[in-house]
C-alpha positions as CSV (number, residue, x, y, z in Angstrom):
1,M,116.5,110.9,99.5
2,N,119.2,111.9,102.1
3,K,120.8,109.1,104.1
4,L,119.2,109.4,107.6
5,P,121.3,108.7,110.7
6,A,120.0,106.0,113.0
7,L,117.6,107.0,115.7
8,R,118.5,105.6,119.1
9,H,115.9,103.5,120.9
10,P,114.5,105.4,123.9
11,S,115.5,104.0,127.3
12,C,114.2,104.3,130.8
13,F,117.5,105.5,132.3
14,S,116.6,109.2,132.1
15,C,113.0,108.7,133.1
16,E,112.1,110.2,136.5
17,H,109.8,107.2,137.2
18,N,112.7,104.6,136.9
19,Y,113.5,103.3,140.4
20,Q,116.0,100.8,141.5
21,Y,115.4,99.3,145.0
22,T,118.7,99.2,146.9
23,D,117.7,98.2,150.4
24,P,118.9,94.6,151.2
25,V,115.7,94.0,153.2
26,A,112.7,93.1,151.0
27,Q,109.6,95.1,151.7
28,K,106.2,95.8,150.2
29,R,105.9,99.3,148.6
30,N,103.6,100.8,146.0
31,G,101.6,97.6,145.9
32,V,104.4,95.2,145.1
33,S,107.1,93.3,147.0
34,M,110.4,94.9,146.3
35,H,113.7,93.0,146.5
36,F,117.3,94.1,146.4
37,M,118.5,95.5,143.0
38,E,115.2,95.1,141.2
39,R,114.0,97.9,138.9
40,F,110.6,99.4,138.9
41,C,108.5,101.9,137.0
42,L,106.7,104.2,139.4
43,A,104.7,106.2,136.8
44,K,101.3,104.8,138.1
45,K,100.0,104.3,141.6
46,K,101.1,100.6,141.6
47,A,104.8,100.0,140.7
48,H,105.5,97.8,137.7
49,R,108.6,95.5,137.9
50,F,110.9,95.4,134.9
51,Q,112.0,92.0,133.6
52,K,115.5,91.0,134.5
53,K,116.9,91.2,131.0
54,G,116.4,94.2,128.8
55,S,115.1,96.3,131.7
56,V,117.1,99.4,130.7
57,T,117.9,99.0,127.0
58,K,114.4,99.8,125.6
59,V,111.2,101.3,126.9
60,P,108.7,98.5,127.3
61,D,105.4,98.5,125.4
62,W,103.4,98.9,128.7
63,C,105.0,102.3,129.5
64,P,102.3,104.7,130.6
65,Q,104.2,107.6,129.0
66,Y,103.5,106.4,125.4
67,I,100.8,108.3,123.6
68,R,98.7,106.1,121.4
69,P,98.3,107.0,118.6
70,S,101.4,109.2,118.1
71,T,101.0,112.9,117.5
72,V,102.1,114.4,114.2
73,R,102.6,118.1,113.8
74,V,103.4,119.8,110.5
75,F,105.2,123.1,111.0
76,G,104.9,125.7,108.2
77,F,106.3,129.2,107.9
78,K,104.4,131.5,110.3
79,D,104.1,134.3,107.8
80,M,105.0,135.2,104.2
81,E,108.1,137.2,105.3
82,S,109.6,134.2,107.0
83,W,109.0,132.1,103.9
84,L,110.6,134.7,101.6
85,M,113.6,135.1,103.8
86,H,114.2,131.3,104.0
87,Q,113.8,130.9,100.2
88,S,116.1,133.7,99.3
89,L,118.8,132.5,101.7
90,C,118.6,129.0,100.3
91,R,118.9,130.4,96.8
92,D,121.7,132.9,97.5
93,L,123.8,130.5,99.5
94,G,123.1,127.6,97.0
95,R,122.3,125.0,99.7
96,E,119.5,123.9,102.0
97,L,119.5,125.7,105.4
98,S,118.5,124.1,108.7
99,P,115.1,125.3,109.8
100,E,115.0,128.0,112.4
101,A,112.1,127.5,114.9
102,H,111.3,131.2,115.3
103,R,110.1,131.2,111.6
104,Y,107.7,128.2,112.0
105,A,104.3,127.6,113.5
106,V,102.0,124.6,113.6
107,E,100.0,124.4,110.4
108,K,98.4,121.0,110.9
109,T,98.1,118.3,113.6
110,T,97.1,114.7,113.1
111,T,97.8,111.2,114.5
112,L,99.7,108.2,113.3
113,D,99.4,104.6,114.5
114,M,103.2,104.1,114.6
115,R,105.9,105.1,117.1
116,A,108.6,107.7,116.2
117,H,111.3,105.0,116.1
118,A,109.3,102.8,113.7
119,V,108.6,105.7,111.3
120,H,112.3,106.6,111.3
121,K,113.2,103.0,110.5
122,L,110.8,102.9,107.6
123,M,112.2,106.2,106.3
124,M,115.7,104.8,106.5
125,D,114.5,101.9,104.2
126,G,113.3,104.5,101.6
127,T,109.6,105.0,102.5
128,E,108.5,108.7,102.0
129,L,106.9,110.4,104.9
130,D,104.2,111.8,102.6
131,K,103.0,108.3,101.9
132,L,103.0,107.3,105.6
133,L,101.0,110.4,106.6
134,Q,98.8,110.2,103.4
135,M,99.1,113.9,102.8
136,P,101.5,116.1,100.8
137,I,104.1,118.1,102.7
138,A,105.4,121.4,101.2
139,L,109.0,122.0,100.6
140,H,111.0,123.4,103.6
141,Y,108.3,122.3,106.1
142,V,109.1,120.4,109.3
143,V,107.2,117.3,110.5
144,Q,107.4,116.3,114.1
145,I,106.3,112.8,115.2
146,S,106.0,112.3,119.0
147,D,104.9,109.2,120.8
148,G,105.2,110.6,124.3
149,V,108.6,109.0,125.0
150,Q,110.5,110.0,121.9
151,S,110.2,112.8,119.4
152,A,111.7,113.0,115.9
153,C,111.6,116.0,113.5
154,Y,112.1,115.9,109.7
155,Y,112.8,118.7,107.4
156,K,111.7,118.4,103.7
157,T,114.3,119.4,101.3
158,T,114.6,119.1,97.5
159,Q,116.5,115.8,98.0
160,G,113.9,114.3,100.4
161,Y,113.6,114.4,104.2
162,R,116.4,115.2,106.6
163,Y,116.4,114.3,110.2
164,E,116.6,117.5,112.4
165,P,117.4,116.6,116.0
166,F,118.0,120.2,117.0
167,F,114.8,121.8,115.8
168,N,113.3,123.7,118.8
169,V,109.7,122.4,118.9
170,K,108.9,124.4,122.1
171,M,109.8,127.7,120.4
172,A,107.8,126.8,117.2
173,L,104.8,125.9,119.3
174,Q,104.7,129.4,120.8
175,N,104.3,131.0,117.4
176,Q,101.0,131.7,115.8
177,M,100.3,131.1,112.1
178,E,99.5,134.4,110.3
179,R,96.5,134.4,107.9
180,E,96.6,136.0,104.4
181,D,95.0,139.2,105.7
182,G,97.8,139.7,108.2
183,A,95.8,138.6,111.4
184,A,97.0,135.8,113.6
185,A,95.2,132.5,113.0
């Protein structure tokens, strides 16, 4: 198995619902009393106050953006031509290539009762993704695990899984899987 790089914990800094109250005069807004320099999550109708410590280092468990359970998408080659091109390039160059999203389409969608960060941590400890998902993944396929806050993509190679942070999921989602008879699925 390839050595996976560490996956950063998601934080609330880049979230559009993260709000820091900066008015020195306390007031009641969004259903709570807001005081100077307190942080709030405004994702729901009623604001939720962050705890004093750790308010920006990790996304809290109560975050409304989390999807429970996490979504798992398995991306396969959209047609036989894409598969043949990828296989021949890998063979001719003598190394594994990074997956190109325009060659992939969603083959299977399922769920998993773990967050993306927890799955990545287990994979760093040596657990195979096939065992976690309880299904076999074909060589050169891409698996995306998304919990609503964070998404992680893994590419299956001959040496194991490789973390692919730059796989363009949006482009791959636009493609249609082609059936054996040449029609779109």
